C-alpha positions, 0 to 999 in steps of 0.5 A: 500500500505504501508503494502504491501511494508513493507511485501515485504521488510521483505520478501526480507530481510529474503531472503537476510539473508538466502543467506548470511547464506548459503554463510557463511556456505559453505566452499571450500576445496581442494580435492587432488587425490593421489596414493601410490607408490608400487612395481609391474611389467609392460610389453610392449606388441604387438598384432597380429592375427594368425592361429593355425596350427599343428607343423608337417603336411604332404600331402600324395599323389600318384606317379601313376595314377589310380582309387581309389579302396579302402579307409581305413582311413577317417577324424579324423582317428588315423593312425600309420606309415606304415598303409595302407590308400588307394589302387589304381586299380592294373590291369593295373599296373600288366599288365605292370609288366607282359609285363616288365617281358616278355621283360626281358625273351626275352632280356635274350634269345637274350643275350644267342644267342649273347654269343653263336655266339660270342664264335663260331666267336671267335674260328674261328677268332683265327684259321684264319677261320673268318674275323675280321669284323665278329668277331667285329660284334659278339662283338658288338651284344653281348654288345647290348644284354647285354644292352638290358637285363639291360634295360629290367630289369630296366623296370621290376623294375620300373613296380614293383615299380609302382605296389607298389605305388598303395598302399598308406601308412601313412608316420607318426603317426598322425591323418587324417585332410583331405581326398581329394578323394572318392572311385572310383575317378580317380587320375592323377599324370602326371604333379604333385602329387595329394594330397589324405590325409593330416595328422597331426603328433601330435595335442598336439603340435600346433603352431600359425602363427602370422602376425607381422607388420613391425613396431613391428617386431624389438621388437620380439625376440626368446624365448619371452613369448606370450599369445593368445585367440581363439573365441571357448574358449574366457575365456581361455588364452593359453600360448606359446613361440616365436619359429621362426621369418621368414624373408620372408615378406608378402605385402598386400595392401601396408602393410608389415608383417612378420610371427612369429611362436609361439609354443603352447602346446595343452595337452587338444587338445582344439585347432583345426587347422585353428582357429583364434588366437588373439596374445599378445607377451611380448616384455619387462618386468620390476619389480620396483616402478610403477606409472601411466603415468598421474602423470608426467603431473599433474598441479595446478591451480593458486588459488590452488597453492596459497592456498597450498603454491606451488612454480612455476611449474618445467619443469623437468620430475617428479611428485608432492609428498604429504609429512608431510612438504607439497607438493614438486616436485621430478625429476625422472629417468624412465624405461619401459613405457607401455603407462599407467604405468611407472617404476621409477628407481630413485627419489621415494621410496615405500610408497610415496604419489604422486598427480594425480590431485587437485580440489575444493570441496564445502561442506555445513556446516551440523550444519547450518540450513535454518531459513525458513525450520523447522528442523527435530525432532531428534530421542531420 
C-alpha cells in the first residue's frame, strides 16, 4: 500500500510539473488587425429592375376595314420606309370609288342644267319677261348644284383615299417585332385602329425602363452613369446613361415608383426587347483616402488597453492609428459613405496604419518540450 501511494504521488507530481511547464511556456500576445490607408474611389449606388425596350417603336395599323389579302413582311423582317407590308381586299373599296365617281358625273350634269336655266331666267328677268321669284329660284338651284358637285367630289376623294389605305406601308426603317394578323383575317377599324405590325426603328439603340422607388428617386439625376445585367448574358455588364426621369408615378400595392429611362447602346444587338434588366445607377462618386466603415467603431478591451498603454476611449468620430510612438486616436472629417467604405477628407494621410480590431493570441513556446513525450530525432 505504501508503494502504491508513493507511485501515485510521483505520478501526480510529474503531472503537476508538466502543467506548470506548459503554463510557463505559453505566452499571450496581442494580435492587432490593421489596414493601410490608400487612395481609391467609392460610389453610392441604387438598384432597380427594368425592361429593355427599343428607343423608337411604332404600331402600324389600318384606317379601313377589310380582309387581309396579302402579307409581305413577317417577324424579324428588315423593312425600309415606304415598303409595302400588307394589302387589304380592294373590291369593295373600288366599288365605292366607282359609285363616288358616278355621283360626281351626275352632280356635274345637274350643275350644267342649273347654269343653263339660270342664264335663260336671267335674260328674261332683265327684259321684264320673268318674275323675280323665278329668277331667285334659278339662283338658288344653281348654288345647290354647285354644292352638290363639291360634295360629290369630296366623296370621290375620300373613296380614293380609302382605296389607298388598303395598302399598308412601313412608316420607318426598322425591323418587324410583331405581326398581329394572318392572311385572310378580317380587320375592323370602326371604333379604333387595329394594330397589324409593330416595328422597331433601330435595335442598336435600346433603352431600359427602370422602376425607381420613391425613396431613391431624389438621388437620380440626368446624365448619371448606370450599369445593368440581363439573365441571357449574366457575365456581361452593359453600360448606359440616365436619359429621362418621368414624373408620372406608378402605385402598386401601396408602393410608389417612378420610371427612369436609361439609354443603352446595343452595337452587338445582344439585347432583345422585353428582357429583364437588373439596374445599378451611380448616384455619387468620390476619389480620396478610403477606409472601411468598421474602423470608426473599433474598441479595446480593458486588459488590452492596459497592456498597450491606451488612454480612455474618445467619443469623437475617428479611428485608432498604429504609429512608431504607439497607438493614438485621430478625429476625422468624412465624405461619401457607401455603407462599407468611407472617404476621409481630413485627419489621415496615405500610408497610415489604422486598427480594425485587437485580440489575444496564445502561442506555445516551440523550444519547450513535454518531459513525458520523447522528442523527435532531428534530421542531420
